[in-house]
C-alpha positions as CSV (number, residue, x, y, z in Angstrom):
1,X,5.3,-7.5,11.6
2,X,4.3,-4.0,12.7
3,X,1.0,-3.3,14.4
4,X,-0.6,0.1,14.5
5,X,-3.9,1.1,16.0
6,X,-5.8,3.6,13.9
7,X,-7.8,6.4,15.4
8,X,-11.0,4.6,14.6
9,X,-9.9,1.6,16.7
10,X,-8.9,-0.7,13.8
11,X,-5.6,-2.4,14.1
12,X,-3.5,-2.3,10.9
13,X,-0.6,-4.7,10.5
14,X,2.3,-4.6,8.0
15,X,4.8,-7.2,7.2
16,X,8.1,-6.0,5.9
17,X,11.6,-7.3,5.1
18,X,14.3,-7.0,7.7
19,X,16.8,-4.7,6.0
20,X,19.4,-5.2,8.8
21,X,20.2,-8.7,7.5
22,X,20.8,-7.3,4.0
23,X,23.5,-5.0,5.3
24,X,25.8,-8.0,5.6
25,X,26.2,-8.2,1.8
26,X,25.0,-4.8,0.5
27,X,27.4,-1.8,0.6
28,X,26.1,1.5,1.9
29,X,26.5,3.0,-1.6
30,X,24.2,0.3,-3.1
31,X,21.6,0.6,-0.4
32,X,21.4,4.3,0.1
33,X,18.3,6.2,-1.1
34,X,18.0,9.9,-1.1
35,X,15.9,10.8,1.9
36,X,15.2,14.1,3.5
37,X,16.4,14.7,7.1
38,X,13.8,15.5,9.7
39,X,15.5,18.8,10.4
40,X,14.9,19.9,6.8
41,X,11.3,18.8,7.0
42,X,10.7,21.0,10.1
43,X,12.6,24.0,8.6
44,X,10.6,23.8,5.4
45,X,7.4,23.6,7.4
46,X,8.3,26.7,9.3
47,X,9.1,28.6,6.1
48,X,5.9,27.5,4.4
49,X,3.9,28.5,7.5
50,X,5.5,31.9,7.8
51,X,4.9,32.7,4.1
52,X,1.3,31.5,4.4
53,X,1.7,28.8,1.8
54,X,-0.6,25.8,1.5
55,X,1.1,22.4,1.8
56,X,-0.4,19.2,0.5
57,X,0.7,15.7,1.4
58,X,0.1,12.6,-0.8
59,X,0.5,8.9,-0.2
60,X,0.8,6.3,-2.9
61,X,-0.8,3.1,-1.6
62,X,1.2,0.0,-2.4
63,X,3.9,2.2,-4.0
64,X,6.7,-0.4,-3.7
65,X,4.5,-3.1,-5.3
66,X,4.7,-1.1,-8.5
67,X,8.5,-1.3,-8.6
68,X,10.2,-4.4,-10.2
69,X,13.2,-6.0,-8.6
70,X,16.1,-6.5,-11.0
71,X,18.1,-8.9,-8.9
72,X,17.6,-12.2,-7.2
73,X,16.2,-11.7,-3.7
74,X,14.9,-14.7,-1.8
75,X,12.6,-14.4,1.2
76,X,11.9,-16.9,3.9
77,X,8.3,-17.1,5.0
78,X,7.5,-18.8,8.3
79,X,5.0,-18.7,11.1
80,X,2.1,-16.2,10.8
81,X,3.0,-15.0,7.3
82,X,3.2,-18.5,5.9
83,X,0.0,-19.5,7.6
84,X,-1.7,-16.5,6.1
85,X,-0.4,-17.4,2.6
86,X,-1.6,-21.0,3.1
87,X,-5.1,-19.9,4.1
88,X,-5.3,-18.0,0.8
89,X,-4.7,-21.1,-1.3
90,X,-3.5,-24.2,0.6
91,X,-3.6,-26.5,-2.4
92,X,-1.2,-24.3,-4.4
93,X,1.3,-23.3,-1.7
94,X,1.5,-26.3,0.6
95,X,3.3,-28.5,-1.9
96,X,6.2,-25.9,-1.8
97,X,6.4,-25.6,2.0
98,X,9.0,-27.6,3.8
99,X,10.1,-28.2,7.4
100,X,13.1,-26.7,8.9
101,X,15.4,-28.6,11.4
102,X,13.0,-27.5,14.3
103,X,10.1,-29.1,12.4
104,X,8.5,-25.7,11.6
105,X,6.9,-25.1,8.2
106,X,8.9,-22.7,6.0
107,X,8.7,-21.5,2.4
108,X,11.3,-19.7,0.3
109,X,10.0,-17.3,-2.3
110,X,11.6,-15.2,-5.0
111,X,10.6,-11.5,-5.0
112,X,9.5,-10.1,-8.3
113,X,8.4,-6.7,-6.9
114,X,10.0,-4.4,-4.3
115,X,9.0,-5.0,-0.7
116,X,8.7,-2.5,2.1
117,X,11.8,-3.0,4.3
118,X,14.2,-4.2,1.5
119,X,17.2,-1.9,1.3
120,X,16.9,-1.4,-2.5
121,X,13.1,-1.0,-2.6
122,X,13.1,2.8,-2.4
123,X,15.7,3.1,-5.1
124,X,13.6,0.8,-7.4
125,X,10.5,2.8,-6.8
């Protein structure tokens, strides 16, 4: 989970998948997504500034949630994330939760949509 404090004082949190664990079974070719290098971003910014051009930036909220996953990806929910899910609908989800060997509640889920942090999410989006 990532925490970030906004300029207005609110704390925003984001859960994401751990892409490092996927590197064990995903080749670099299958997990690469075309991404601009930071150097190119700065060079472009300097050129646009010198030419007096206007630059606009856009964000697509929940962008990855729009992309379908076309392979089987299971995710393990535990601790805070599982408790948050259970708070949303305890009757529905508690019957699927189980205990791990350390007696902690866990829940395996199947992803249907891309998730921030999964290696292939950017490619699907």
